[in-house]
N, C-alpha and C positions, 0 to 999 in steps of 0.2 A: 675297750678292754685292752690292757697292755699285754705284751707277750711275756707271760710268766710261765716258764716251762714246768716248774714244779707244780703250780696250780693246775695247769693243763693235764699233767699226768694224773693228778688226783681225780679230776673230773671224769676222765676217760675210764680210769680204774673203777670208780664208783658206778659209772653208767653201765659198764659191761660185767662188773663183778670178777675182774681178772686178777685182782691182787696187785702186788707191787710190780712195776715195769721191769725191774731187774730179774724177775722170774718168768717174764714172757718168753715165748718160743717163736719160731718162724710163723707158726699158725696165727698167733695173735696179731703180729704185724701185717700179715697178709689180709686178715679180716679187717683190721683197722684201715688199711689202704683202700679196700673195697667199700667200706662204710663211708669214708671221706668222699670218694668219687660219687657214690650214690646220693649223698646229701648235698654236695656242692657243685657237682659237675666238673670238678677239677681233680687232677690226679697227683698224689704224692706216692712214689714207689715205696715198697716195704723196706728197701735198702736205705733210702733217705730217712725214713722214719726210725730205723734202727740207729742211724748215726745221730739223729736229733735227740733220741731218748737215751743215748749213751750206751746202747747195747752193743754197738760195733765201734770200737775205738779207732780213732785216726792216729797213725804213727807220728809222734813228734809235735803235735799241735792239737789245740781244742777245735772242735768242729763248730763252724759258724753257719747256721742255716741261711739259705738264700731268702730274699724278701718274699718271693712268690710262695715258697713253702710255708713261711711264717703266716702270711696273709690267709692262705688256704686253710691252715690248721686253726687259726683264730675264727674264721668264718664257720668252720665245722663245729667248734666249741659253742659258738653263739647259737647255732641251729639246734644242737642236741640239748643245750641248756634251756632254750625256750620251750622245746618239746617236753622236757621234764617238768618245767614250771606249769605248763598247760595241763599236764596230767595231774599234778598235785592240786591245782586249782579246782579241777573237775572233781577230784576225790573229796576236797574240802566241802564243795557245794553239795555233793551227794550225801556226805555225813551229816551236814546241817539239815538237809531235807528229812533224813531218816529220824534224827532226833526230834524234829518238829512233829512228824507224823506220829511218833510214839507218844509225844506229849498230848497230841490231839485225841488220842484214844482214852485219855484220863479226864480231860476237861474241855469245855468248848473253846474254840479258837477262831480267829478271823483269817480264814484261808486266803481270801482274795487279796487283801492288803499285803499279806506276806509274800504271795506269789509275785506281785508287782515289785515289791522291794527286792526279792531275789533276782528278778529279771534285770533290774538295774545293776546289781552286783555282777551278774554274768557278763553284761555288756562291757563293763569296765575291765574285767579280768581277761576275758577271752579275746576281744577284738584288739588288734595291734594298734600301737600309737601311730599317728601320722608321721610319715617319713620327713626327715629334716633336709632332704635334697631331692633333686629331679635330674634325670639324664635321658635324653632320647636323640634319635637322628631323624632328619627330615625325610630322607629317601634312602632306605637301606639297600635298595637294589637298583643298579643302573649299568649301562654299557660303559666299559672303561675306554679311555681315561676320564675321570670326572672328579669334581670337588664335592665332598660330602659335608653338610653342615650339621653339627651337633649342638643342641641347645641344652643348657644346664642351669641349675641354681644351687649353689653351695654356700650361699650367704650365711646360713645357720649352722654350718659344719665348722667346728672349732679347729680341727686338724687341717693341714694342707691336703688338697685333693689333686690326684694325678689321673692321667689316662694313658693307655697303651692302645693305639689305633689298630693293633693286630700285626705290627711290624717289629715288636720286641723293643721299641724305644719308648722311654718315659717322657711325658709332656705334662708340665704343671698347668693347672686350671686356675687362673686368677679369680679370686673371690668377687671382685667388683665387675666381672664380665658375665655375660649370659650365653655366649655362643663362641664356637671355635670351628674353623674349617680345616679339612685335611684332604689332600689330593691323592687319590688312588690311581696310580699310573699303570698297574698291572692287573690282569684278571685273577680271580681267586676268591676264597672265602676267608674273611678276616674276623677274628673274635676280638671285639673291642671291650677292654676292661676299664672300670671306673672305681678308684680305690684311694684309701689313705695309707699311711705307714702301718696301721694296725688292723685294717679290715677292708674287705672287698665290698663295695657298695652295690655295684650292679655290673652287668655285662650284656652285650647284644652282638648280633652278627650283621656284617655288611658283606654283600655279594657284588663283585664286579664282574659283569657279564662280558663275554667275548663273542664276536660274530663268526669266529673261526678258531682253529687251534693256534695257540701261542706257545712258543718254546723258549727256553732259557736255561739257566743253571743256578745252583746255590752252593756255597761252600759247605763242606761237611760239618764244620764246627758252628755254623749259623743256620739252623733248620728253618727259621722264620724268614730268612732273606731269600727273595727270588729276584734274579736279574734277567730281564728279558733280552733275547738276542736283538741286536740292532737290525740284522738282516733276517727276515722271517721267511726266506725262500730257500736258503742253501740246504737245509735239512730235509726238504721235500724231495727225496730221491725219486727215481723213476717208478719204483715199486714199493717203497716203504719210507718211514720216517727214520732218519739217521743223521747224526752230526759227527762228521769225521774229525780226527785229531787236528788236521791242518785247519779245518774250518773253525774249530774251537779256539785255536791259537789266534786266528784272525779276529775272533770276537773278544779277545783279551782275556780268555780264561787262563789262569795260572795252573799249568799242568803239573807243577811241582807240589801243589796243594791238593788234598783230596776234595773231590767235588761230585755233585750229582747233576746229570742232564735231566731236564724236566720238560714234559709235554702236557699241556692242560687245555681243557675246553669247558668253560662254564657258560651255561645257557639255560633259560627257563623252559625246560623240556615239557612241562605240564604233565609229568608222569610221577608215579610214586616209587620211591626207592625200596619200599617194603614189598613191592610186587614187580620185580624186574629181573631180566636176564642179560648178562654181559657175556660176549664171546670175543676173544681176541687171540693174537699170536705174537709171541715175543722171543727175543734172543739177546744175550748179553755175555760177551766173553772177551778174552784178551785181544783177539784180533780186531775187535771194534774199538779198542782203546779203553776198556773197562779196567776196574781196579779190584784187586784182592779177591773177594768172594763173589764178585759180579752180582751184587744185590740188585733186585728188580722189584719195585713196590708199585702196587696199583691201589688208588684210593677213589672211592665213589662217595660223593658228598651229598648228604641229605639236609633237609631243613633243621632237623633236631639231632642229627648224629651222622657218623660216617662208618663205612666199611673199608678197612685197610688190610691188605695182606701182602707179604713179601716172600719172594723166592730167592734162594741163594745157590751157589755152587755146592756140590757134595762136600760133606765134612764141615760145612759152615753153619749148621743149624743153630748155633749159639746166637746168631744175628737175625734169625727169623722172628717176626712178630705178626700178631693178628689182632685186629680190633673189629668188633661187631657191636655197634651201638654202645651200650654201657660195659660190654665185656672187653677186657684186654688181656692177652696172653703173649708172653715173650719166651724166647728160646733159652733164657738163662735158667729157669726153673721148670721148664716144660719140654717134653719131647716133641719137637716140631720138625723132625727129620723128613716127614712126608713132603715138606716144602723145599727140599734140597734136590737138585737135578743137575745134569750136565748142561750148563748154560751155553755151551758151544753149539747146541742143537736148537732148532726152532721148537717151541712148545705151545700147544693149544690150551688156552685157559678158558674155563667157563665158570660163571658164578650166578647163582639163582637165589632169589629171596621170595618166600611165601609163608604166610601164617606165622610170622615172627621167627622164621628159621632161615639161616643163610648156609648154603651148601656150595663148596668149591670143588671143581673138577680139574684134574691135570691129565691131559691127553686122553680124555674120555673116561677116566676113573675118578670116583669120589675119593678125595683125600681128607676132607674136613667138613663137619657140619656142626653149626652152633645155633642154639635157641637163644633168643634175646627178649627182653621185656620192653625197653623204651622204644617207642615208635621213631622211625627214621624220617618219615615225612616226605615232602616233595623232593624229587631228584633234581639236583642243582648243578652237578658237574662231575668231571672225571679227570684224574691226574695220574700220569705215569712218571716214575722217577727211577733213573738208572745210575748206579754207582759207577761213574765213568761215563761211558756212552754206549747205549744199547739200541736195539731196533724194534719198531712196531710194524707188523705186516698188515694188520687190519683190525677194525673194531666194529662190533655190531651190538646194538642195544634194542631190546624188545620188551613188551609188557607181557603179563602172564596169559593174555589171550592169544599170544603168538604174533602180535602185530609189531613189525619192526618200525621203530620211530626214528632211528638213526643208524646209518651204515656208511663206512668209509674204508676202501681197500687201498687208499693212498697211492693209486696209480695215476700218474700224470698223463 
């Protein structure tokens, strides 16, 4: 399917009965953003959708959507179109059965041959066609660094096919080849996408384990880029994790550019993120070399989703965000001021999950609680990110039975 925005608008308008997109309000775009994420697992913000649909004009130029947004929207259209056709097919089958039964009340009929004939029709209508491609990885989980082998078959796909190994870079997949290797040099969770210019074909996750904490940094403008420190000892202070400004300069970090200091630990803990408790203590302020609002983000990674929450300095709630499985809430359109604190002080953070509910505590007080639907699955790793450079005093992880399965006070 080609990216025809006018056609896409009509399909969505007819699907939801919203009328012309020119009459849509903020509510409609927010609902559409949530529907896209629920159906595809990918997110297009409502602001991006407003620009794509011409509701929010860009000064001095026509807005050109990014390839990712176009691919995700096309995938969404394909999904809801197939759902609609499936429902229409089922209605047609039901109507034919009713007509036949009414006819049978008036004259004898051969019910068994008809049922067999009807079954054949159902098989052809309901069951999907065989995919014209395949894509998988040999070993999706291993200790870093390692080479991952991806096997694929795109010989029957007419369009050029590409992949993103989870690093934000595009790689072309030759049609006459059947495998490609990629070297994962850093720990983390990587979403690998498999796509053409017009549709997303498939995606899968690769997890690179670490046997200990690994620290590094990333530029603020490149959220998918993680650069590991060459020296993995300097930030291990006597009582906490902390990378000083001098040490960051020695590691080649450009302090003139905005950056994040990252600490991560990915390991097969054999625990469930849906039944887990995290306790930790953090600090991030100007004295540690931090930037602007002193953002501090904690992410817990599960097999099927993540929990991500961010704290900032007071008056910076605009930059707070919260993700719990399929739910995403940001500070632009929501009041998340409970996540703003004086980051010059140490703060005790606690997070618990139970019965598809996530509750976050700040210094012993509940500040947020969210129910969620999509299971998070096995707990695979934890990631701290400090805008600039912050400190971690300790981290403790336990299951809902109260059993501590990981604890580190970072004391040497």
